[in-house]
N, C-alpha and C positions, 0 to 999 in steps of 0.2 A: 503493501501498500504504497502510495505516493511515488512511484516511481526514480521521476526525477532526482528524491534525496536520494535514493538508492545506489543508482546507476550509473548517473552523470560522474557518483569518484571511480567508478568497475571498471570505464574507460579507457579508462588513462593506460593501466596495466595489457588492455589489449591490442592497443599501440605498438607494442613489443612486437607484434604479428609484421611489422616495417622489415624487423630482423630476419624474419624469414619470406623472403620479395613479396608482402602484402599476401598471403597465401598460409588461410589455417588450414592448408591441407598436408604443407608445407608444416610449419610451424606445431604439428601436432606428431609429424611424423619422424620428426627433432626429439620432439617430448617422449614416445615412445621410446626413440634412440637411447636417448641418455640414461649413463649409471642413477646418473643424481636429477629428481625434477631441480628445475632455475626456482630461484625464487620468484616468486609472484606468481608462477603457475595454476597455484591453485587458485585464485582469481580470477585467472584469465579461463579454468576449465568451466568456470562458474560462471560466465558471463557467458561463454558460447552454452551453456546449456540452457542457458533461461534465452539465447536468442534461439536455439530452437526450436525452443517450444511458444516464444512469442513473435512471431516473425516468420517461420519453415521457408524456406526455401528447398524446394525436391530435388532440384537442376546440379543446388551447391554439393560441398563437401557433406557427409553426412547432415544434410539441409541446414545450414548453419551460413546463417550470412551476418554482420553487425549492423545493425545502426549507427557505427559511426568509419570517418573514411580512416585507411591505415596512418596516411603520413601524416597529418594535418589532427586524426581526433576529433574532427565536426559531426556535429550530429548532421544526420540523412533524417530527415525534414519528414520522408513518407515508412520510410522505414520505422523510424521511429514511434511514427501515430500509429501503425499498427502494433506497436508494445504497447502504449499507453491505452487502447481499447481494451486489454488483459488486468488493467490496473485498477482494482476494487472502485477506488473512490472514483473511476470514470464510468466505470461500468456497473456502477449503483446508481446512477442516470437514467436507465434505458433496461435493464435486471433485478432491480428496487421489490417490483412485483412479488418473483420468487419465493424473497427472501421472507415476506411476511406468510406464505405458507410454510415454513421450514418449524418443527415440532422444538427445535431451539441454536440459539446463536452465541456463541461461544467466543471469546477474542480474551488475547491476553496478550500483553508485552512488558520486554524488564525497562526499569525505568533509565538502562544505562545500554539499549542497543546501539551495538558500534556501527548499522547497519540505516539507524539513523529513520526505522522500522518508526520507534514509538512515535515521531511527529503522525504517519499514513493513518498509522493507528487512531487515533486520536479525531484524525479529521476524516476517517470514516466515522466511527464509533459518533460523530457530531451530526453525519448527515441519516445516521441510521434512527437519531433521538428524531431531528428533523423531518423526515418520513415516517412517525411514529411505527418501526420497528421493533419487535422486538430483542432484548439482547441480554449476554453480559457481556462487562469488561473489565480486564481488570488488569493495573499496572502493579509491578512486583518488584523489588528492590534488585534487580542483576541485569544479566544482558541479554545476547541471544543465543548463546550456545551453554550445553553442559543444563538445561535448562527442563529435563525429560521430568523431574521429583516434580511440574508444576504437572505433570496427567495426572497427578495425586486431588487437582484441583476439577479438572476436564471431565477428566473421563464420568465421574461418577454423576457430576451436570445431566451429562451427555446422557447417559446409561436411562438417568431415571426420565429423561425425555422421553428418550424413545421406546423405554417400558411403560409408559402413563395414556 
């Protein structure tokens, strides 16, 4: 949620693909051949996975095309628009009626979320409130990772809603 807050900072590592002749395929081959993955490669792989999900292109290697140029890391507006349609903050405007039909909607986010998702969650929850969509929202004192313990909150809430 709040894609521009999360994804804009992740583009810079993607521009390292310029070192692989601006080719996702060559970068991927170099990664697979490396004895040790280069620093920052996890961020690039994450961004590539998101690109394959939010704006797939079956004509490209692994269906991946990025919403930025390799050489200058500038946003390609047409591709970015495809991503933004998937952002829950944007999608709620056309899909909000579906959320009214849910038995339960649970959202939580760490107050120290290192990916800035906290701000997107707050925007989304504000819009849920404006639309009168029932939900449960919690902020907790942690970050984005290693928070499996939060399932002790979410799963009982969701299980109760589904069993009722």
